[in-house]
PDB file of N, CA, C and O in Angstrom:
ATOM      1  N   MET A   1      10.540 -24.292  -5.832  1.00  0.00           N
ATOM      2  CA  MET A   1      10.480 -23.111  -4.953  1.00  0.00           C
ATOM      3  C   MET A   1      11.349 -23.232  -4.619  1.00  0.00           C
ATOM      4  O   MET A   1      10.869 -24.360  -4.729  1.00  0.00           O
ATOM      5  N   LYS A   2      13.107 -23.330  -3.954  1.00  0.00           N
ATOM      6  CA  LYS A   2      13.713 -22.886  -3.584  1.00  0.00           C
ATOM      7  C   LYS A   2      15.186 -22.529  -4.792  1.00  0.00           C
ATOM      8  O   LYS A   2      16.100 -21.705  -4.764  1.00  0.00           O
ATOM      9  N   GLN A   3      14.925 -23.254  -5.433  1.00  0.00           N
ATOM     10  CA  GLN A   3      15.577 -22.324  -7.287  1.00  0.00           C
ATOM     11  C   GLN A   3      15.122 -21.496  -7.205  1.00  0.00           C
ATOM     12  O   GLN A   3      15.688 -20.797  -6.364  1.00  0.00           O
ATOM     13  N   LYS A   4      13.853 -20.794  -7.851  1.00  0.00           N
ATOM     14  CA  LYS A   4      13.094 -19.399  -7.512  1.00  0.00           C
ATOM     15  C   LYS A   4      13.715 -18.829  -6.554  1.00  0.00           C
ATOM     16  O   LYS A   4      14.294 -17.818  -6.952  1.00  0.00           O
ATOM     17  N   VAL A   5      13.875 -19.073  -5.249  1.00  0.00           N
ATOM     18  CA  VAL A   5      13.889 -18.408  -3.955  1.00  0.00           C
ATOM     19  C   VAL A   5      14.992 -18.124  -3.978  1.00  0.00           C
ATOM     20  O   VAL A   5      15.000 -16.924  -3.702  1.00  0.00           O
ATOM     21  N   GLU A   6      16.183 -18.512  -4.163  1.00  0.00           N
ATOM     22  CA  GLU A   6      17.359 -18.748  -4.110  1.00  0.00           C
ATOM     23  C   GLU A   6      17.907 -17.102  -5.773  1.00  0.00           C
ATOM     24  O   GLU A   6      18.727 -16.186  -5.827  1.00  0.00           O
ATOM     25  N   SER A   7      16.939 -17.603  -6.621  1.00  0.00           N
ATOM     26  CA  SER A   7      17.551 -16.126  -6.998  1.00  0.00           C
ATOM     27  C   SER A   7      17.603 -15.171  -7.231  1.00  0.00           C
ATOM     28  O   SER A   7      18.331 -14.397  -7.853  1.00  0.00           O
ATOM     29  N   THR A   8      15.979 -15.183  -6.203  1.00  0.00           N
ATOM     30  CA  THR A   8      16.032 -13.411  -5.437  1.00  0.00           C
ATOM     31  C   THR A   8      16.874 -13.416  -4.284  1.00  0.00           C
ATOM     32  O   THR A   8      16.255 -12.821  -3.402  1.00  0.00           O
ATOM     33  N   GLY A   9      18.470 -13.965  -3.677  1.00  0.00           N
ATOM     34  CA  GLY A   9      19.390 -13.500  -3.571  1.00  0.00           C
ATOM     35  C   GLY A   9      18.572 -13.035  -1.223  1.00  0.00           C
ATOM     36  O   GLY A   9      18.955 -12.297  -0.315  1.00  0.00           O
ATOM     37  N   VAL A  10      17.597 -13.886  -1.379  1.00  0.00           N
ATOM     38  CA  VAL A  10      17.179 -12.927  -0.804  1.00  0.00           C
ATOM     39  C   VAL A  10      17.578 -14.072   0.880  1.00  0.00           C
ATOM     40  O   VAL A  10      17.513 -13.443   1.936  1.00  0.00           O
ATOM     41  N   LEU A  11      18.031 -15.967   1.008  1.00  0.00           N
ATOM     42  CA  LEU A  11      18.389 -15.974   1.106  1.00  0.00           C
ATOM     43  C   LEU A  11      20.231 -15.724   1.281  1.00  0.00           C
ATOM     44  O   LEU A  11      20.860 -16.521   1.978  1.00  0.00           O
ATOM     45  N   ASP A  12      20.563 -15.185   0.956  1.00  0.00           N
ATOM     46  CA  ASP A  12      21.687 -14.739   1.484  1.00  0.00           C
ATOM     47  C   ASP A  12      21.978 -14.348   2.644  1.00  0.00           C
ATOM     48  O   ASP A  12      21.497 -13.333   3.147  1.00  0.00           O
ATOM     49  N   PRO A  13      23.135 -15.420   3.435  1.00  0.00           N
ATOM     50  CA  PRO A  13      23.128 -15.254   4.340  1.00  0.00           C
ATOM     51  C   PRO A  13      24.011 -13.468   5.025  1.00  0.00           C
ATOM     52  O   PRO A  13      23.430 -13.010   6.009  1.00  0.00           O
ATOM     53  N   ASN A  14      24.394 -13.210   4.868  1.00  0.00           N
ATOM     54  CA  ASN A  14      24.696 -11.010   4.330  1.00  0.00           C
ATOM     55  C   ASN A  14      24.233 -10.020   4.735  1.00  0.00           C
ATOM     56  O   ASN A  14      24.581  -8.949   5.232  1.00  0.00           O
ATOM     57  N   LYS A  15      22.769 -10.916   4.238  1.00  0.00           N
ATOM     58  CA  LYS A  15      21.001  -9.817   4.093  1.00  0.00           C
ATOM     59  C   LYS A  15      20.432 -10.183   4.797  1.00  0.00           C
ATOM     60  O   LYS A  15      20.037 -11.338   4.953  1.00  0.00           O
ATOM     61  N   LYS A  16      20.136  -8.655   5.800  1.00  0.00           N
ATOM     62  CA  LYS A  16      18.890  -8.580   6.774  1.00  0.00           C
ATOM     63  C   LYS A  16      17.182  -9.325   6.079  1.00  0.00           C
ATOM     64  O   LYS A  16      16.771  -8.914   4.993  1.00  0.00           O
ATOM     65  N   VAL A  17      16.561 -10.156   6.697  1.00  0.00           N
ATOM     66  CA  VAL A  17      14.740  -9.838   5.887  1.00  0.00           C
ATOM     67  C   VAL A  17      14.102  -9.987   7.126  1.00  0.00           C
ATOM     68  O   VAL A  17      14.323 -10.651   8.139  1.00  0.00           O
ATOM     69  N   VAL A  18      13.013  -8.966   6.666  1.00  0.00           N
ATOM     70  CA  VAL A  18      11.932  -8.444   7.860  1.00  0.00           C
ATOM     71  C   VAL A  18      10.741  -8.430   6.999  1.00  0.00           C
ATOM     72  O   VAL A  18      10.434  -7.576   6.168  1.00  0.00           O
ATOM     73  N   THR A  19       9.996  -9.711   7.386  1.00  0.00           N
ATOM     74  CA  THR A  19       8.706  -9.716   5.378  1.00  0.00           C
ATOM     75  C   THR A  19       7.938  -8.789   6.864  1.00  0.00           C
ATOM     76  O   THR A  19       8.036  -8.450   8.043  1.00  0.00           O
ATOM     77  N   TYR A  20       7.411  -8.779   6.009  1.00  0.00           N
ATOM     78  CA  TYR A  20       5.835  -8.084   6.547  1.00  0.00           C
ATOM     79  C   TYR A  20       4.782  -8.295   5.776  1.00  0.00           C
ATOM     80  O   TYR A  20       5.162  -8.971   4.819  1.00  0.00           O
ATOM     81  N   CYS A  21       3.429  -8.017   5.688  1.00  0.00           N
ATOM     82  CA  CYS A  21       1.980  -7.607   4.524  1.00  0.00           C
ATOM     83  C   CYS A  21       1.209  -7.095   5.287  1.00  0.00           C
ATOM     84  O   CYS A  21       1.601  -6.375   6.205  1.00  0.00           O
ATOM     85  N   GLY A  22      -0.274  -7.410   5.023  1.00  0.00           N
ATOM     86  CA  GLY A  22      -1.230  -6.275   5.558  1.00  0.00           C
ATOM     87  C   GLY A  22      -1.799  -6.109   6.396  1.00  0.00           C
ATOM     88  O   GLY A  22      -2.533  -5.158   6.665  1.00  0.00           O
ATOM     89  N   SER A  23      -1.507  -7.199   7.078  1.00  0.00           N
ATOM     90  CA  SER A  23      -2.013  -8.094   8.821  1.00  0.00           C
ATOM     91  C   SER A  23      -0.828  -8.567   9.761  1.00  0.00           C
ATOM     92  O   SER A  23      -0.681  -8.481  10.980  1.00  0.00           O
ATOM     93  N   GLY A  24      -0.360  -8.880   9.167  1.00  0.00           N
ATOM     94  CA  GLY A  24       0.378  -9.464  10.500  1.00  0.00           C
ATOM     95  C   GLY A  24       0.577 -11.543   9.482  1.00  0.00           C
ATOM     96  O   GLY A  24       1.580 -12.255   9.507  1.00  0.00           O
ATOM     97  N   ILE A  25      -0.175 -11.712   9.094  1.00  0.00           N
ATOM     98  CA  ILE A  25      -0.693 -13.392   8.734  1.00  0.00           C
ATOM     99  C   ILE A  25       0.326 -13.990   7.551  1.00  0.00           C
ATOM    100  O   ILE A  25       0.853 -15.099   7.470  1.00  0.00           O
ATOM    101  N   ALA A  26       0.393 -12.942   6.750  1.00  0.00           N
ATOM    102  CA  ALA A  26       1.022 -13.717   5.592  1.00  0.00           C
ATOM    103  C   ALA A  26       2.793 -13.400   5.818  1.00  0.00           C
ATOM    104  O   ALA A  26       3.430 -14.445   5.694  1.00  0.00           O
ATOM    105  N   ALA A  27       3.371 -12.589   6.017  1.00  0.00           N
ATOM    106  CA  ALA A  27       4.726 -11.894   6.759  1.00  0.00           C
ATOM    107  C   ALA A  27       4.935 -13.681   7.339  1.00  0.00           C
ATOM    108  O   ALA A  27       5.994 -14.246   7.067  1.00  0.00           O
ATOM    109  N   THR A  28       3.950 -14.353   8.045  1.00  0.00           N
ATOM    110  CA  THR A  28       4.693 -15.317   8.910  1.00  0.00           C
ATOM    111  C   THR A  28       4.359 -17.114   8.735  1.00  0.00           C
ATOM    112  O   THR A  28       4.330 -18.129   9.431  1.00  0.00           O
ATOM    113  N   TRP A  29       4.193 -16.770   7.615  1.00  0.00           N
ATOM    114  CA  TRP A  29       4.295 -17.525   6.757  1.00  0.00           C
ATOM    115  C   TRP A  29       4.883 -17.420   5.396  1.00  0.00           C
ATOM    116  O   TRP A  29       4.811 -18.297   4.535  1.00  0.00           O
ATOM    117  N   ASN A  30       5.536 -16.142   5.267  1.00  0.00           N
ATOM    118  CA  ASN A  30       6.413 -16.487   4.004  1.00  0.00           C
ATOM    119  C   ASN A  30       8.299 -16.688   5.198  1.00  0.00           C
ATOM    120  O   ASN A  30       9.184 -17.543   5.161  1.00  0.00           O
ATOM    121  N   ALA A  31       8.149 -15.656   5.900  1.00  0.00           N
ATOM    122  CA  ALA A  31       9.087 -16.376   7.457  1.00  0.00           C
ATOM    123  C   ALA A  31       9.024 -17.988   7.478  1.00  0.00           C
ATOM    124  O   ALA A  31      10.029 -18.685   7.341  1.00  0.00           O
ATOM    125  N   LEU A  32       8.082 -18.355   7.614  1.00  0.00           N
ATOM    126  CA  LEU A  32       8.089 -20.185   7.509  1.00  0.00           C
ATOM    127  C   LEU A  32       8.727 -20.724   6.847  1.00  0.00           C
ATOM    128  O   LEU A  32       9.651 -21.515   7.039  1.00  0.00           O
ATOM    129  N   VAL A  33       7.957 -20.052   5.396  1.00  0.00           N
ATOM    130  CA  VAL A  33       9.029 -20.935   4.097  1.00  0.00           C
ATOM    131  C   VAL A  33      10.044 -20.534   4.020  1.00  0.00           C
ATOM    132  O   VAL A  33      10.821 -21.187   3.324  1.00  0.00           O
ATOM    133  N   LEU A  34      10.481 -19.464   4.583  1.00  0.00           N
ATOM    134  CA  LEU A  34      12.533 -19.160   4.460  1.00  0.00           C
ATOM    135  C   LEU A  34      12.851 -19.980   4.758  1.00  0.00           C
ATOM    136  O   LEU A  34      13.258 -20.874   4.015  1.00  0.00           O
ATOM    137  N   ASN A  35      12.772 -20.050   6.676  1.00  0.00           N
ATOM    138  CA  ASN A  35      13.173 -20.848   7.833  1.00  0.00           C
ATOM    139  C   ASN A  35      13.329 -22.116   7.076  1.00  0.00           C
ATOM    140  O   ASN A  35      14.347 -22.793   7.222  1.00  0.00           O
ATOM    141  N   LYS A  36      12.644 -22.370   6.503  1.00  0.00           N
ATOM    142  CA  LYS A  36      12.147 -24.224   5.551  1.00  0.00           C
ATOM    143  C   LYS A  36      13.658 -23.652   4.763  1.00  0.00           C
ATOM    144  O   LYS A  36      14.520 -24.369   5.270  1.00  0.00           O
ATOM    145  N   LEU A  37      14.044 -23.121   4.209  1.00  0.00           N
ATOM    146  CA  LEU A  37      14.982 -22.500   3.272  1.00  0.00           C
ATOM    147  C   LEU A  37      16.007 -22.144   3.287  1.00  0.00           C
ATOM    148  O   LEU A  37      16.705 -21.757   2.350  1.00  0.00           O
ATOM    149  N   GLY A  38      16.288 -22.252   4.640  1.00  0.00           N
ATOM    150  CA  GLY A  38      17.900 -22.674   5.656  1.00  0.00           C
ATOM    151  C   GLY A  38      17.584 -21.215   6.146  1.00  0.00           C
ATOM    152  O   GLY A  38      18.296 -20.881   7.093  1.00  0.00           O
ATOM    153  N   LYS A  39      16.760 -20.345   5.761  1.00  0.00           N
ATOM    154  CA  LYS A  39      17.095 -18.361   5.748  1.00  0.00           C
ATOM    155  C   LYS A  39      16.709 -19.304   7.396  1.00  0.00           C
ATOM    156  O   LYS A  39      15.842 -20.159   7.575  1.00  0.00           O
ATOM    157  N   LYS A  40      17.542 -18.838   8.216  1.00  0.00           N
ATOM    158  CA  LYS A  40      17.531 -18.455  10.060  1.00  0.00           C
ATOM    159  C   LYS A  40      16.980 -16.955  10.784  1.00  0.00           C
ATOM    160  O   LYS A  40      16.192 -16.826  11.721  1.00  0.00           O
ATOM    161  N   ASP A  41      17.585 -16.056  10.114  1.00  0.00           N
ATOM    162  CA  ASP A  41      17.537 -15.428  11.443  1.00  0.00           C
ATOM    163  C   ASP A  41      16.483 -14.093  10.334  1.00  0.00           C
ATOM    164  O   ASP A  41      16.852 -12.927  10.191  1.00  0.00           O
ATOM    165  N   VAL A  42      15.346 -14.617   9.777  1.00  0.00           N
ATOM    166  CA  VAL A  42      14.237 -14.149   9.577  1.00  0.00           C
ATOM    167  C   VAL A  42      13.127 -13.412  10.344  1.00  0.00           C
ATOM    168  O   VAL A  42      12.321 -14.061  11.012  1.00  0.00           O
ATOM    169  N   THR A  43      13.059 -11.962  10.259  1.00  0.00           N
ATOM    170  CA  THR A  43      12.521 -11.311  11.568  1.00  0.00           C
ATOM    171  C   THR A  43      10.813 -10.691  10.854  1.00  0.00           C
ATOM    172  O   THR A  43      10.451 -10.279   9.752  1.00  0.00           O
ATOM    173  N   ILE A  44      10.550 -10.781  11.374  1.00  0.00           N
ATOM    174  CA  ILE A  44       8.488 -10.646  11.648  1.00  0.00           C
ATOM    175  C   ILE A  44       7.858  -9.469  11.885  1.00  0.00           C
ATOM    176  O   ILE A  44       7.618  -9.402  13.091  1.00  0.00           O
ATOM    177  N   TYR A  45       7.442  -8.419  11.248  1.00  0.00           N
ATOM    178  CA  TYR A  45       7.108  -7.101  11.494  1.00  0.00           C
ATOM    179  C   TYR A  45       5.270  -7.328  11.660  1.00  0.00           C
ATOM    180  O   TYR A  45       4.430  -7.164  10.775  1.00  0.00           O
ATOM    181  N   ASP A  46       5.001  -7.848  13.430  1.00  0.00           N
ATOM    182  CA  ASP A  46       4.117  -7.866  13.389  1.00  0.00           C
ATOM    183  C   ASP A  46       3.338  -7.315  12.562  1.00  0.00           C
ATOM    184  O   ASP A  46       2.851  -7.904  11.597  1.00  0.00           O
ATOM    185  N   GLY A  47       3.045  -5.563  12.991  1.00  0.00           N
ATOM    186  CA  GLY A  47       2.223  -5.108  12.458  1.00  0.00           C
ATOM    187  C   GLY A  47       2.356  -5.167  11.394  1.00  0.00           C
ATOM    188  O   GLY A  47       1.198  -5.299  10.998  1.00  0.00           O
ATOM    189  N   SER A  48       3.125  -5.166  10.354  1.00  0.00           N
ATOM    190  CA  SER A  48       2.906  -4.941   8.898  1.00  0.00           C
ATOM    191  C   SER A  48       2.214  -3.407   8.895  1.00  0.00           C
ATOM    192  O   SER A  48       2.396  -2.529   9.737  1.00  0.00           O
ATOM    193  N   MET A  49       1.323  -3.345   7.633  1.00  0.00           N
ATOM    194  CA  MET A  49       1.737  -2.764   6.995  1.00  0.00           C
ATOM    195  C   MET A  49       0.142  -1.701   7.532  1.00  0.00           C
ATOM    196  O   MET A  49       0.009  -0.480   7.451  1.00  0.00           O
ATOM    197  N   THR A  50      -0.525  -2.397   7.884  1.00  0.00           N
ATOM    198  CA  THR A  50      -1.905  -1.539   9.255  1.00  0.00           C
ATOM    199  C   THR A  50      -1.241  -1.250   9.976  1.00  0.00           C
ATOM    200  O   THR A  50      -1.452  -0.040   9.890  1.00  0.00           O
ATOM    201  N   GLU A  51      -0.462  -1.342  10.773  1.00  0.00           N
ATOM    202  CA  GLU A  51       0.744  -0.894  12.282  1.00  0.00           C
ATOM    203  C   GLU A  51       1.532   0.261  11.268  1.00  0.00           C
ATOM    204  O   GLU A  51       1.083   1.383  11.499  1.00  0.00           O
ATOM    205  N   TRP A  52       2.386   0.257  10.414  1.00  0.00           N
ATOM    206  CA  TRP A  52       3.231   1.732   9.926  1.00  0.00           C
ATOM    207  C   TRP A  52       2.229   2.393   9.021  1.00  0.00           C
ATOM    208  O   TRP A  52       2.995   3.087   8.352  1.00  0.00           O
ATOM    209  N   ALA A  53       0.903   2.663   8.507  1.00  0.00           N
ATOM    210  CA  ALA A  53       0.265   3.031   8.155  1.00  0.00           C
ATOM    211  C   ALA A  53      -0.439   3.852   8.959  1.00  0.00           C
ATOM    212  O   ALA A  53      -0.708   4.984   8.558  1.00  0.00           O
ATOM    213  N   THR A  54      -0.872   3.391  10.288  1.00  0.00           N
ATOM    214  CA  THR A  54      -1.737   4.642  10.623  1.00  0.00           C
ATOM    215  C   THR A  54      -0.562   5.272  11.409  1.00  0.00           C
ATOM    216  O   THR A  54      -0.818   6.028  12.347  1.00  0.00           O
ATOM    217  N   ASP A  55       0.409   5.058  11.148  1.00  0.00           N
ATOM    218  CA  ASP A  55       1.790   5.930  12.275  1.00  0.00           C
ATOM    219  C   ASP A  55       2.262   7.454  11.084  1.00  0.00           C
ATOM    220  O   ASP A  55       2.889   7.233  10.048  1.00  0.00           O
ATOM    221  N   PRO A  56       1.948   8.500  11.373  1.00  0.00           N
ATOM    222  CA  PRO A  56       2.359   9.405  10.409  1.00  0.00           C
ATOM    223  C   PRO A  56       3.775   9.896  10.750  1.00  0.00           C
ATOM    224  O   PRO A  56       4.343  10.566   9.886  1.00  0.00           O
ATOM    225  N   SER A  57       4.329   9.678  11.750  1.00  0.00           N
ATOM    226  CA  SER A  57       5.760   9.559  11.930  1.00  0.00           C
ATOM    227  C   SER A  57       5.978   8.725  10.939  1.00  0.00           C
ATOM    228  O   SER A  57       6.612   9.533  10.260  1.00  0.00           O
ATOM    229  N   LEU A  58       5.975   7.236   9.933  1.00  0.00           N
ATOM    230  CA  LEU A  58       6.750   6.611   9.497  1.00  0.00           C
ATOM    231  C   LEU A  58       6.944   7.259   7.343  1.00  0.00           C
ATOM    232  O   LEU A  58       5.918   7.338   6.668  1.00  0.00           O
ATOM    233  N   PRO A  59       7.607   7.421   7.045  1.00  0.00           N
ATOM    234  CA  PRO A  59       7.557   7.765   5.482  1.00  0.00           C
ATOM    235  C   PRO A  59       6.635   6.441   4.725  1.00  0.00           C
ATOM    236  O   PRO A  59       6.786   5.220   4.776  1.00  0.00           O
ATOM    237  N   LEU A  60       5.716   7.243   4.077  1.00  0.00           N
ATOM    238  CA  LEU A  60       4.908   5.885   3.416  1.00  0.00           C
ATOM    239  C   LEU A  60       5.097   6.839   2.181  1.00  0.00           C
ATOM    240  O   LEU A  60       5.156   8.054   2.367  1.00  0.00           O
ATOM    241  N   GLU A  61       5.220   6.158   0.595  1.00  0.00           N
ATOM    242  CA  GLU A  61       4.503   6.119  -0.908  1.00  0.00           C
ATOM    243  C   GLU A  61       3.482   5.662  -0.952  1.00  0.00           C
ATOM    244  O   GLU A  61       3.280   4.628  -0.316  1.00  0.00           O
ATOM    245  N   THR A  62       2.425   6.267  -1.735  1.00  0.00           N
ATOM    246  CA  THR A  62       1.259   5.952  -2.449  1.00  0.00           C
ATOM    247  C   THR A  62       1.413   6.232  -3.915  1.00  0.00           C
ATOM    248  O   THR A  62       2.363   6.830  -4.421  1.00  0.00           O
ATOM    249  N   GLY A  63       0.515   5.803  -4.457  1.00  0.00           N
ATOM    250  CA  GLY A  63       0.482   6.367  -5.572  1.00  0.00           C
ATOM    251  C   GLY A  63       0.611   4.992  -7.086  1.00  0.00           C
ATOM    252  O   GLY A  63       0.673   3.825  -6.699  1.00  0.00           O
ATOM    253  N   GLU A  64       0.628   5.131  -7.983  1.00  0.00           N
ATOM    254  CA  GLU A  64       0.151   4.768  -9.814  1.00  0.00           C
ATOM    255  C   GLU A  64       1.430   3.216  -8.746  1.00  0.00           C
ATOM    256  O   GLU A  64       2.203   3.338  -7.796  1.00  0.00           O
ATOM    257  N   SER A  65       0.891   1.625  -9.842  1.00  0.00           N
ATOM    258  CA  SER A  65       1.428   0.586  -9.543  1.00  0.00           C
ATOM    259  C   SER A  65       2.958   0.909 -10.668  1.00  0.00           C
ATOM    260  O   SER A  65       2.356   1.225 -11.694  1.00  0.00           O
ATOM    261  N   THR A  66       3.938   0.969 -10.906  1.00  0.00           N
ATOM    262  CA  THR A  66       4.494   1.169 -11.862  1.00  0.00           C
ATOM    263  C   THR A  66       5.163  -0.520 -12.603  1.00  0.00           C
ATOM    264  O   THR A  66       6.091  -0.438 -13.408  1.00  0.00           O
ATOM    265  N   LYS A  67       4.756  -1.527 -12.338  1.00  0.00           N
ATOM    266  CA  LYS A  67       4.524  -2.435 -12.712  1.00  0.00           C
ATOM    267  C   LYS A  67       3.154  -3.142 -13.834  1.00  0.00           C
ATOM    268  O   LYS A  67       3.146  -4.339 -14.119  1.00  0.00           O
TER     269      LYS A  67
END
């Protein structure tokens, strides 16, 4: 798992990481995994998309997936 995560560059100490998901639960798990893999400065956006999507002042794009 560590090799796969390292290949994304997310463990780079010069990069800031903020995890989020739909409601904050999966984001917490992701932050824990990153911490165990050596990334000590991970931030969790605990409101996640549920909070973000309900604030009309914040940017949000919707549409067809490109993948």
